[in-house]
C-alpha positions as a Markdown table, in Angstrom:
| # | Residue | x | y | z |
|---|---|---|---|---|
| 1 | Met | 2.4 | -143.9 | 165.5 |
| 2 | Pro | 0.4 | -141.6 | 163.6 |
| 3 | Val | 1.2 | -139.9 | 160.3 |
| 4 | Glu | 2.8 | -136.6 | 160.7 |
| 5 | Thr | 2.8 | -134.1 | 158.2 |
| 6 | Phe | 6.0 | -132.1 | 157.3 |
| 7 | Lys | 6.1 | -128.9 | 155.6 |
| 8 | Ala | 8.6 | -126.6 | 153.9 |
| 9 | Thr | 8.5 | -123.4 | 151.8 |
| 10 | Ala | 10.8 | -122.5 | 149.1 |
| 11 | His | 10.9 | -118.7 | 147.9 |
| 12 | Leu | 12.8 | -117.8 | 144.6 |
| 13 | Gln | 15.0 | -115.1 | 145.0 |
| 14 | Lys | 17.3 | -113.0 | 142.5 |
| 15 | Gly | 18.3 | -115.5 | 139.7 |
| 16 | Met | 18.4 | -119.0 | 140.4 |
| 17 | Val | 18.7 | -118.2 | 144.4 |
| 18 | Val | 16.0 | -120.0 | 146.5 |
| 19 | Lys | 15.1 | -119.3 | 150.6 |
| 20 | Ala | 13.9 | -122.5 | 151.7 |
| 21 | Ser | 12.3 | -123.1 | 155.3 |
| 22 | Ser | 11.0 | -125.5 | 157.4 |
| 23 | Arg | 10.2 | -124.9 | 160.8 |
| 24 | Asn | 11.9 | -122.0 | 161.9 |
| 25 | Phe | 15.3 | -122.8 | 159.9 |
| 26 | Glu | 16.1 | -121.7 | 156.3 |
| 27 | Ile | 18.8 | -122.6 | 153.9 |
| 28 | Thr | 19.9 | -121.0 | 150.8 |
| 29 | Ile | 20.2 | -123.1 | 147.6 |
| 30 | Asp | 21.3 | -122.2 | 144.4 |
| 31 | Glu | 23.2 | -123.3 | 141.2 |
| 32 | Pro | 26.9 | -123.2 | 140.8 |
| 33 | Lys | 27.9 | -120.3 | 138.4 |
| 34 | Ser | 28.8 | -123.5 | 135.6 |
| 35 | Leu | 25.0 | -124.3 | 135.4 |
| 36 | Gly | 23.4 | -120.3 | 135.5 |
| 37 | Gly | 23.8 | -119.8 | 139.3 |
| 38 | Thr | 25.5 | -117.4 | 141.4 |
| 39 | Asp | 27.1 | -120.4 | 143.9 |
| 40 | Thr | 25.7 | -118.9 | 147.6 |
| 41 | Gly | 24.4 | -122.4 | 148.5 |
| 42 | Met | 24.3 | -126.1 | 147.4 |
| 43 | Asn | 22.0 | -126.6 | 144.5 |
| 44 | Pro | 18.2 | -129.1 | 144.8 |
| 45 | Val | 20.2 | -132.3 | 143.3 |
| 46 | Glu | 22.9 | -132.1 | 146.1 |
| 47 | Leu | 20.3 | -131.6 | 148.9 |
| 48 | Val | 19.1 | -135.0 | 148.1 |
| 49 | Leu | 22.7 | -136.6 | 148.1 |
| 50 | Ser | 22.6 | -134.4 | 151.7 |
| 51 | Ala | 19.6 | -135.2 | 153.0 |
| 52 | Leu | 20.2 | -139.0 | 152.8 |
| 53 | Gly | 23.5 | -139.0 | 154.0 |
| 54 | Ala | 22.1 | -137.2 | 157.0 |
| 55 | Cys | 19.0 | -139.5 | 157.6 |
| 56 | Gln | 21.4 | -142.3 | 157.4 |
| 57 | Ser | 23.7 | -140.6 | 159.8 |
| 58 | Ile | 21.0 | -139.8 | 162.4 |
| 59 | Val | 19.4 | -143.3 | 161.7 |
| 60 | Ala | 23.0 | -144.9 | 162.9 |
| 61 | Arg | 22.8 | -142.5 | 166.0 |
| 62 | Val | 19.2 | -143.7 | 167.1 |
| 63 | Tyr | 19.9 | -147.7 | 166.5 |
| 64 | Ala | 23.5 | -148.0 | 167.1 |
| 65 | Arg | 23.0 | -149.4 | 171.0 |
| 66 | Lys | 20.0 | -151.7 | 169.6 |
| 67 | Phe | 22.8 | -153.3 | 167.6 |
| 68 | Asn | 25.6 | -152.8 | 170.5 |
| 69 | Val | 27.8 | -151.3 | 167.7 |
| 70 | Gln | 29.6 | -148.4 | 169.5 |
| 71 | Leu | 30.2 | -145.0 | 166.9 |
| 72 | Asp | 33.3 | -143.7 | 167.5 |
| 73 | Asp | 32.8 | -141.7 | 164.5 |
| 74 | Phe | 30.2 | -142.2 | 161.4 |
| 75 | Trp | 30.4 | -140.3 | 158.0 |
| 76 | Val | 28.5 | -140.8 | 155.0 |
| 77 | Glu | 30.0 | -140.2 | 151.4 |
| 78 | Val | 27.0 | -139.8 | 148.8 |
| 79 | Glu | 27.1 | -139.1 | 145.1 |
| 80 | Gly | 25.1 | -139.7 | 142.2 |
| 81 | Asp | 24.8 | -139.5 | 138.8 |
| 82 | Leu | 22.4 | -137.2 | 136.7 |
| 83 | Asp | 22.6 | -136.3 | 133.2 |
| 84 | Thr | 22.2 | -132.3 | 132.6 |
| 85 | Asp | 20.9 | -132.9 | 129.2 |
| 86 | Gly | 17.4 | -134.1 | 130.5 |
| 87 | Phe | 16.8 | -130.9 | 132.5 |
| 88 | Met | 18.2 | -128.7 | 129.9 |
| 89 | Asn | 15.7 | -130.8 | 127.2 |
| 90 | Lys | 18.4 | -131.4 | 125.1 |
| 91 | Ser | 17.8 | -135.1 | 124.9 |
| 92 | Asp | 15.1 | -137.4 | 126.3 |
| 93 | Val | 16.7 | -139.3 | 129.5 |
| 94 | Arg | 15.7 | -139.0 | 132.6 |
| 95 | Arg | 15.7 | -135.6 | 134.4 |
| 96 | Gly | 16.3 | -137.1 | 137.9 |
| 97 | Tyr | 19.6 | -139.6 | 139.2 |
| 98 | Ser | 19.8 | -142.3 | 137.6 |
| 99 | Glu | 22.2 | -144.0 | 140.1 |
| 100 | Ile | 23.5 | -142.6 | 143.5 |
| 101 | Arg | 25.7 | -144.5 | 145.7 |
| 102 | Tyr | 26.8 | -144.2 | 149.1 |
| 103 | Thr | 29.9 | -145.7 | 151.2 |
| 104 | Phe | 29.6 | -145.8 | 155.0 |
| 105 | His | 32.7 | -144.6 | 157.0 |
| 106 | Ile | 32.0 | -146.3 | 160.3 |
| 107 | Lys | 34.8 | -146.2 | 163.6 |
| 108 | Thr | 34.0 | -149.1 | 165.6 |
| 109 | Asp | 35.4 | -151.9 | 167.6 |
| 110 | Ala | 32.2 | -153.9 | 166.8 |
| 111 | Pro | 32.9 | -157.1 | 165.1 |
| 112 | Arg | 32.2 | -157.1 | 160.8 |
| 113 | Glu | 28.9 | -159.2 | 160.6 |
| 114 | Gln | 27.3 | -156.8 | 163.3 |
| 115 | Val | 28.3 | -153.9 | 161.5 |
| 116 | Glu | 27.1 | -155.2 | 158.7 |
| 117 | Ser | 23.7 | -156.4 | 160.4 |
| 118 | Phe | 23.5 | -152.8 | 161.6 |
| 119 | Val | 24.0 | -151.2 | 158.5 |
| 120 | Glu | 20.7 | -153.4 | 156.3 |
| 121 | Phe | 19.3 | -152.2 | 158.9 |
| 122 | Leu | 19.9 | -148.5 | 158.4 |
| 123 | Glu | 19.5 | -149.4 | 154.7 |
| 124 | Gln | 15.8 | -150.7 | 155.5 |
| 125 | Thr | 14.8 | -147.6 | 157.9 |
| 126 | Cys | 15.9 | -144.8 | 156.4 |
| 127 | Pro | 13.1 | -142.7 | 155.5 |
| 128 | Val | 15.0 | -140.0 | 152.8 |
| 129 | Gly | 16.5 | -143.7 | 151.5 |
| 130 | Asp | 12.9 | -144.9 | 150.8 |
| 131 | Thr | 11.2 | -141.8 | 149.9 |
| 132 | Ile | 14.2 | -141.9 | 146.7 |
| 133 | Ala | 14.3 | -146.0 | 146.4 |
| 134 | Asn | 10.2 | -146.0 | 146.2 |
| 135 | Pro | 7.6 | -144.9 | 144.5 |
| 136 | Val | 6.2 | -142.0 | 145.8 |
| 137 | Thr | 3.0 | -140.0 | 145.0 |
| 138 | Leu | 3.4 | -136.0 | 144.2 |
| 139 | Lys | 0.7 | -134.4 | 143.5 |
| 140 | Leu | -0.2 | -130.8 | 143.0 |
| 141 | Asn | -2.3 | -128.9 | 145.7 |
| 142 | Gly | -3.2 | -126.1 | 143.5 |
| 143 | Ile | -2.0 | -122.7 | 142.0 |
| 144 | Val | -2.5 | -119.6 | 144.0 |
| 145 | Ile | -2.1 | -116.5 | 141.3 |
| 146 | Glu | -1.4 | -113.4 | 142.2 |
| 147 | Lys | -1.6 | -110.1 | 140.9 |
| 148 | Pro | 1.3 | -107.6 | 140.8 |
| 149 | Ser | 0.3 | -104.6 | 143.6 |
| 150 | Glu | -0.6 | -101.7 | 141.5 |
| 151 | Ile | 1.1 | -98.5 | 142.4 |
| 152 | Lys | -0.6 | -95.7 | 143.6 |
| 153 | Ala | 0.6 | -92.4 | 142.4 |
| 154 | Asn | 1.0 | -90.8 | 145.6 |
| 155 | Asp | 3.3 | -93.5 | 146.7 |
């Protein structure tokens, strides 16, 4: 299968609110009030956790039949440890998550060994999990500087 390029745009609004869009979809991203935001949406690091759980859930749905695992219900609890002093430049600690933990909740009649094999496959197959767990090249494509428009006297 060929490489597919996915794209998204994040546009800063008032305060810390960001409108992020991809394809025909838009979400609001913000910080909680305790971190200086207005709490109108999840913050970026919460979105990372949500993206991981969502990806694992989608992989589970796509491959459950292959493993003969009937999913009567499936959800993922995801949590991560992040030292905010790194972002705030208060200490020389990692700025991102130091550890992310997840728990799969699977309602099924399948035997434990079969479910464990299925879960091992999920962990190996989830693209978001792979992106988090392994180094990825992150590079700046460029910088575009736009000058503010001048207001004309007749406007």
